[in-house]
C-alpha positions in Angstrom: -19.0 16.8 30.1 -19.1 13.8 27.7 -20.7 10.6 28.6 -18.6 7.5 28.3 -20.8 6.3 25.5 -20.0 9.4 23.4 -16.3 9.1 24.2 -16.3 5.5 22.9 -18.0 6.2 19.6 -15.2 5.5 17.1 -15.4 7.6 13.9 -15.1 5.8 10.6 -13.8 7.6 7.6 -13.5 6.6 3.9 -10.8 8.3 1.8 -11.1 8.1 -2.0 -8.0 9.2 -3.8 -6.0 7.8 -6.8 -2.7 9.1 -5.3 -1.4 6.4 -2.9 1.0 8.9 -1.3 -2.0 11.2 -0.5 -4.0 8.3 1.0 -1.0 7.3 3.1 -0.4 10.9 4.4 -4.1 11.2 5.2 -4.1 8.0 7.2 -0.9 9.2 9.1 -2.7 12.4 9.9 -5.7 10.4 11.3 -3.3 8.4 13.5 -1.8 11.7 14.8 -5.3 13.1 15.5 -6.9 10.0 17.1 -5.5 6.5 16.8 -8.9 5.0 17.3 -10.3 6.4 14.0 -11.0 3.7 11.5 -10.3 4.6 7.9 -11.1 2.7 4.7 -9.7 3.6 1.3 -10.5 3.4 -2.4 -8.3 4.4 -5.3 -11.0 5.8 -7.6 -14.7 6.5 -7.7 -15.6 3.2 -9.2 -13.7 1.3 -6.5 -15.4 3.6 -3.9 -18.9 2.8 -5.1 -18.2 -0.9 -5.1 -16.9 -0.8 -1.5 -19.7 1.6 -0.3 -22.4 -0.7 -1.7 -21.3 -3.9 -0.2 -17.6 -4.5 0.7 -17.1 -2.2 3.7 -17.9 -3.8 7.1 -19.7 -0.6 8.1 -21.0 2.7 6.6 -18.5 5.5 7.2 -19.3 8.6 9.2 -17.5 10.8 6.6 -16.3 10.4 3.0 -13.3 12.4 1.8 -13.4 12.4 -2.0 -10.7 13.6 -4.4 -12.0 15.3 -7.6 -9.5 14.3 -10.2 -9.4 10.6 -10.6 -9.5 8.1 -13.5 -12.5 5.9 -14.3 -15.1 7.7 -12.2 -14.1 11.2 -11.1 -15.0 12.8 -7.8 -18.0 14.7 -9.1 -19.4 11.7 -10.8 -18.8 9.6 -7.6 -20.5 12.3 -5.4 -23.5 12.4 -7.7 -23.8 8.6 -7.4 -23.4 8.5 -3.7 -26.1 11.1 -3.2 -28.5 8.9 -5.3 -28.1 5.8 -3.0 -30.6 5.9 -0.1 -28.3 4.3 2.6 -25.4 6.6 1.6 -26.9 10.0 0.8 -26.9 11.1 4.5 -23.1 10.7 4.8 -21.2 14.0 4.8 -18.9 14.0 1.7 -15.9 16.3 2.0 -14.3 17.1 -1.3 -10.5 16.8 -0.8 -8.7 18.1 -3.8 -5.7 20.0 -5.2 -8.2 22.2 -6.9 -9.2 25.6 -5.5 -11.2 26.6 -8.5 -14.5 28.4 -7.6 -16.4 26.5 -10.2 -15.3 23.1 -8.6 -16.3 24.4 -5.2 -19.7 25.6 -6.4 -20.4 22.4 -8.5 -19.4 20.2 -5.6 -21.8 22.0 -3.3 -24.6 21.8 -5.8 -24.0 18.0 -6.1 -24.3 17.7 -2.3 -20.8 18.0 -0.8 -20.8 19.0 2.8 -17.5 20.8 2.6 -14.6 21.5 0.2 -11.0 21.2 1.3 -8.0 22.1 -0.8 -5.2 19.7 -0.1 -2.7 21.5 2.2 1.0 21.9 1.8 2.0 20.7 5.2 1.2 17.8 7.5 0.2 20.1 10.3 -2.3 21.9 8.0 -3.7 18.5 7.0 -4.2 17.6 10.6 -5.9 20.9 11.3 -8.2 20.5 8.3 -9.3 17.0 9.2 -9.8 18.1 12.8 -12.0 21.0 11.6 -14.2 18.5 9.7 -14.5 16.0 12.5 -15.3 18.7 15.1 -17.5 21.2 13.3 -20.9 19.7 13.1 -20.9 18.1 9.7 -23.6 15.7 10.5 -25.3 13.0 8.5 -28.0 14.5 6.4 -26.2 17.7 5.7 
């Protein structure tokens, strides 16, 4: 049985995606899963690093990161996140339309905790996010 303290721990997520529709759909899925989840957004890797190094009110529990973005792509952003001491422990979930094995392997090598290919349905999206939130991706992995 959970203690009240554990039940009150609000998860904080950060979604980095240049597609506004994908960001909005992701946030709708979070509301469906658990309305108490706090989610911050960025529209590219450069914006994400700026927010992660000073503009966010708190460090997120998870970062969902698209690969294909302008300015600073997901792999470059992941590399930079893992070089910053106060961020490198955060599980970064690659969240991309790609399902290429080389993208999966390179993301893992760069320190991604998990790789999700963007699903075709809202229910699949909810299931994928639930999987991440409930499957032991802990800071430091």
